[in-house]
Structure formats: structure tokens, C-alpha cells
C-alpha positions, 0 to 999 in steps of 0.5 A: 535825339538831336544827333539821331535826327540830324544824322537822318537829315544829313544822310538824306543830303549826303552830309552825315557828319554835318547833320550829326553835329548840327543836331547835337548843337541844335538840341543843346541850344534848344534845351538851354534856351527853352529852359531859360524861356520857361523859367522867365515865363514862370516868373512872369506868371508867378507859377509854372503851370501856365509857363509849361502850357505856353511852352507846349503850345510854342513847341507844337506851333514850331512843329507845324511850321517846320513841317510846312 
């Protein structure tokens, strides 16, 4: 999905390959960082549910920031 999204953005700026590569790198880094952050939050809360809900809130907030 990262590559597809990157391709769509890249094509709109006439940089298809850079968009695909940026999408791939971004999705990999986001997955690894998100996993580490959720594991850390789960450890701090002592259970996974609050960490999962916090992760959802952060994801929604980032979408709103990206769209504005």
C-alpha cells in the first residue's frame, strides 16, 4: 500500500520512481516504529488494549494533520 500511495503521489508530481521508493521506505519505517511504540506503550500500561487505542488515536490525528 505504501508503494501504491507513493506511486499515486509521485505520478502527480512526475516522479513515479521516487514516489514508489518513498512509499516503500515510509511504510517499512512506519511499521517498525509503530510496532516498537505500541510494544513500549503496552509495557507501560501493563496491557495491550490501552496501547492499541492510543495507537488508533495517534493514527487518526496524523491523518488529520496530513490532510490539512
